[in-house]
TIMI-991329 format. One line per 4 residues: number of its first residue (from 1); for each residue x, y, z of N, C-alpha, C. Coordinates in nm, 2 decimals, always signed. Example, Ala and Ser with C-alpha at 12.3 -4.5 7.8 and 13.67 -1.06 7.14 Angstrom:
2
1> +1.32 -0.57 +0.78 +1.23 -0.45 +0.78 +1.32 -0.33 +0.78 | +1.28 -0.22 +0.71 +1.37 -0.11 +0.71 +1.29 +0.00 +0.79
//
This chain:
87
1> +2.79 +0.10 -0.84 +2.67 +0.11 -0.91 +2.67 +0.25 -0.98 | +2.64 +0.25 -1.11 +2.64 +0.38 -1.19 +2.51 +0.46 -1.16 | +2.52 +0.59 -1.13 +2.40 +0.67 -1.11 +2.34 +0.71 -1.24 | +2.40 +0.68 -1.36 +2.34 +0.71 -1.49 +2.33 +0.59 -1.57
5> +2.22 +0.57 -1.64 +2.20 +0.46 -1.73 +2.11 +0.50 -1.84 | +2.10 +0.42 -1.94 +2.01 +0.45 -2.05 +1.90 +0.35 -2.06 | +1.79 +0.40 -2.12 +1.67 +0.31 -2.13 +1.59 +0.37 -2.25 | +1.49 +0.30 -2.29 +1.41 +0.35 -2.40 +1.26 +0.33 -2.37
9> +1.18 +0.40 -2.45 +1.04 +0.40 -2.43 +0.97 +0.29 -2.52 | +0.88 +0.22 -2.47 +0.81 +0.12 -2.56 +0.70 +0.19 -2.64 | +0.64 +0.11 -2.73 +0.53 +0.17 -2.81 +0.41 +0.20 -2.73 | +0.40 +0.15 -2.61 +0.29 +0.18 -2.52 +0.33 +0.30 -2.42
13> +0.45 +0.36 -2.44 +0.49 +0.47 -2.36 +0.55 +0.43 -2.23 | +0.58 +0.30 -2.21 +0.64 +0.25 -2.09 +0.79 +0.27 -2.09 | +0.85 +0.31 -1.98 +0.99 +0.32 -1.97 +1.04 +0.23 -1.85 | +1.15 +0.15 -1.88 +1.20 +0.07 -1.78 +1.31 +0.14 -1.70
17> +1.30 +0.14 -1.57 +1.41 +0.20 -1.49 +1.51 +0.09 -1.47 | +1.63 +0.12 -1.51 +1.74 +0.01 -1.50 +1.75 -0.05 -1.36 | +1.78 -0.18 -1.36 +1.78 -0.25 -1.23 +1.87 -0.19 -1.13 | +1.99 -0.15 -1.17 +2.09 -0.09 -1.07 +2.03 +0.03 -1.01
21> +1.96 +0.11 -1.08 +1.90 +0.23 -1.02 +1.79 +0.20 -0.93 | +1.70 +0.10 -0.97 +1.59 +0.05 -0.89 +1.65 +0.00 -0.75 | +1.75 -0.08 -0.76 +1.81 -0.13 -0.64 +1.87 -0.02 -0.55 | +1.94 +0.07 -0.61 +2.00 +0.18 -0.54 +1.90 +0.27 -0.47
25> +1.79 +0.29 -0.53 +1.68 +0.37 -0.47 +1.58 +0.29 -0.39 | +1.59 +0.16 -0.39 +1.49 +0.08 -0.32 +1.35 +0.08 -0.38 | +1.34 +0.09 -0.51 +1.22 +0.09 -0.58 +1.16 -0.05 -0.60 | +1.04 -0.07 -0.57 +0.97 -0.20 -0.59 +0.86 -0.19 -0.69
29> +0.81 -0.30 -0.74 +0.69 -0.30 -0.82 +0.58 -0.23 -0.75 | +0.51 -0.14 -0.82 +0.40 -0.07 -0.76 +0.43 +0.06 -0.71 | +0.56 +0.10 -0.71 +0.60 +0.23 -0.66 +0.54 +0.33 -0.75 | +0.48 +0.44 -0.68 +0.41 +0.54 -0.76 +0.50 +0.66 -0.77
33> +0.49 +0.74 -0.88 +0.57 +0.85 -0.91 +0.48 +0.97 -0.95 | +0.53 +1.09 -0.93 +0.48 +1.21 -0.99 +0.58 +1.23 -1.11 | +0.52 +1.26 -1.23 +0.60 +1.28 -1.35 +0.59 +1.43 -1.39 | +0.71 +1.49 -1.40 +0.71 +1.63 -1.45 +0.80 +1.64 -1.57
37> +0.75 +1.70 -1.67 +0.82 +1.72 -1.80 +0.83 +1.86 -1.84 | +0.95 +1.90 -1.88 +0.97 +2.04 -1.93 +1.08 +2.03 -2.03 | +1.05 +2.08 -2.15 +1.14 +2.08 -2.26 +1.19 +1.94 -2.28 | +1.32 +1.91 -2.27 +1.37 +1.78 -2.29 +1.41 +1.71 -2.16
41> +1.35 +1.75 -2.05 +1.38 +1.69 -1.92 +1.25 +1.62 -1.86 | +1.26 +1.50 -1.81 +1.16 +1.43 -1.75 +1.21 +1.40 -1.61 | +1.13 +1.43 -1.51 +1.16 +1.40 -1.37 +1.06 +1.31 -1.31 | +1.11 +1.20 -1.25 +1.02 +1.11 -1.18 +1.05 +1.12 -1.03
45> +0.95 +1.15 -0.95 +0.96 +1.17 -0.81 +0.87 +1.07 -0.74 | +0.93 +0.98 -0.65 +0.85 +0.89 -0.59 +0.75 +0.96 -0.49 | +0.64 +0.90 -0.48 +0.54 +0.95 -0.38 +0.50 +0.83 -0.29 | +0.47 +0.87 -0.17 +0.43 +0.77 -0.07 +0.33 +0.83 +0.02
49> +0.25 +0.74 +0.08 +0.15 +0.79 +0.18 +0.22 +0.84 +0.31 | +0.17 +0.95 +0.37 +0.23 +0.99 +0.49 +0.22 +0.89 +0.60 | +0.32 +0.90 +0.70 +0.30 +0.81 +0.81 +0.19 +0.86 +0.90 | +0.14 +0.77 +0.99 +0.03 +0.81 +1.08 +0.06 +0.94 +1.16
53> +0.19 +0.95 +1.20 +0.23 +1.07 +1.28 +0.22 +1.19 +1.19 | +0.27 +1.18 +1.06 +0.26 +1.29 +0.97 +0.12 +1.33 +0.94 | +0.04 +1.22 +0.92 -0.11 +1.24 +0.89 -0.18 +1.31 +1.01 | -0.15 +1.27 +1.13 -0.20 +1.34 +1.24 -0.17 +1.49 +1.25
57> -0.04 +1.52 +1.21 +0.00 +1.66 +1.21 -0.07 +1.73 +1.10 | -0.10 +1.67 +0.98 -0.17 +1.74 +0.88 -0.31 +1.77 +0.92 | -0.38 +1.67 +0.99 -0.51 +1.69 +1.04 -0.52 +1.80 +1.14 | -0.42 +1.81 +1.23 -0.42 +1.91 +1.33 -0.41 +2.05 +1.26
61> -0.32 +2.06 +1.16 -0.30 +2.18 +1.09 -0.43 +2.22 +1.01 | -0.49 +2.13 +0.95 -0.62 +2.15 +0.88 -0.73 +2.20 +0.97 | -0.74 +2.14 +1.09 -0.84 +2.18 +1.18 -0.81 +2.32 +1.23 | -0.69 +2.35 +1.26 -0.65 +2.49 +1.30 -0.68 +2.59 +1.20
65> -0.65 +2.56 +1.07 -0.68 +2.66 +0.96 -0.83 +2.67 +0.95 | -0.91 +2.56 +0.96 -1.05 +2.57 +0.94 -1.11 +2.66 +1.06 | -1.06 +2.64 +1.18 -1.11 +2.72 +1.29 -1.08 +2.86 +1.27 | -0.96 +2.89 +1.22 -0.92 +3.03 +1.20 -1.01 +3.10 +1.09
69> -1.05 +3.01 +0.99 -1.14 +3.06 +0.89 -1.29 +3.07 +0.93 | -1.32 +3.02 +1.05 -1.45 +3.03 +1.10 -1.54 +2.91 +1.05 | -1.48 +2.81 +1.00 -1.56 +2.69 +0.96 -1.61 +2.61 +1.08 | -1.73 +2.56 +1.07 -1.78 +2.47 +1.17 -1.80 +2.33 +1.11
73> -1.81 +2.22 +1.19 -1.83 +2.09 +1.13 -1.96 +2.08 +1.05 | -2.06 +2.16 +1.08 -2.18 +2.16 +1.01 -2.16 +2.22 +0.87 | -2.07 +2.31 +0.85 -2.04 +2.37 +0.72 -1.98 +2.26 +0.63 | -1.90 +2.18 +0.68 -1.84 +2.07 +0.60 -1.95 +1.97 +0.56
77> -2.03 +1.93 +0.66 -2.14 +1.84 +0.63 -2.24 +1.89 +0.52 | -2.27 +2.02 +0.53 -2.36 +2.09 +0.43 -2.29 +2.09 +0.30 | -2.16 +2.11 +0.29 -2.09 +2.11 +0.16 -2.09 +1.98 +0.10 | -2.07 +1.87 +0.18 -2.07 +1.74 +0.13 -2.21 +1.70 +0.07
81> -2.31 +1.74 +0.15 -2.45 +1.71 +0.10 -2.48 +1.78 -0.03 | -2.44 +1.90 -0.04 -2.46 +1.98 -0.17 -2.39 +1.91 -0.29 | -2.26 +1.87 -0.27 -2.19 +1.81 -0.37 -2.25 +1.68 -0.41 | -2.29 +1.60 -0.32 -2.35 +1.47 -0.35 -2.48 +1.48 -0.43
85> -2.55 +1.59 -0.41 -2.68 +1.61 -0.48 -2.65 +1.65 -0.62 | -2.53 +1.70 -0.66 -2.51 +1.74 -0.79 -2.46 +1.62 -0.88 | -2.44 +1.51 -0.82 -2.39 +1.40 -0.90 -2.50 +1.31 -0.94
//
C-alpha cells in the first residue's frame, strides 16, 4: 500500500481520503479530525474520545488542580448559575 496518494477538493470543499490510506489507518465513516493549515500544508489528525480509564485520570487531575487552587464545589455551582442567567 502506498503511503502517498493524490486527491482533489470538490466545489463544496470536501476532500476524499484515498481508500488505501483509509484502510491503512483504519478510518471509518464518521471519523473526526482536527484540521491544521499553514502555508501550503494541511494536516489532518484523528481525534477520539478518551477511554473511561483515561477520563477517570483526567477527572482526578482536574480535582487535584481545583483543590490546589482553593476551589470548592459550591464555587462551581455558583459559576454555572451565573452563566445560565446570562443566556
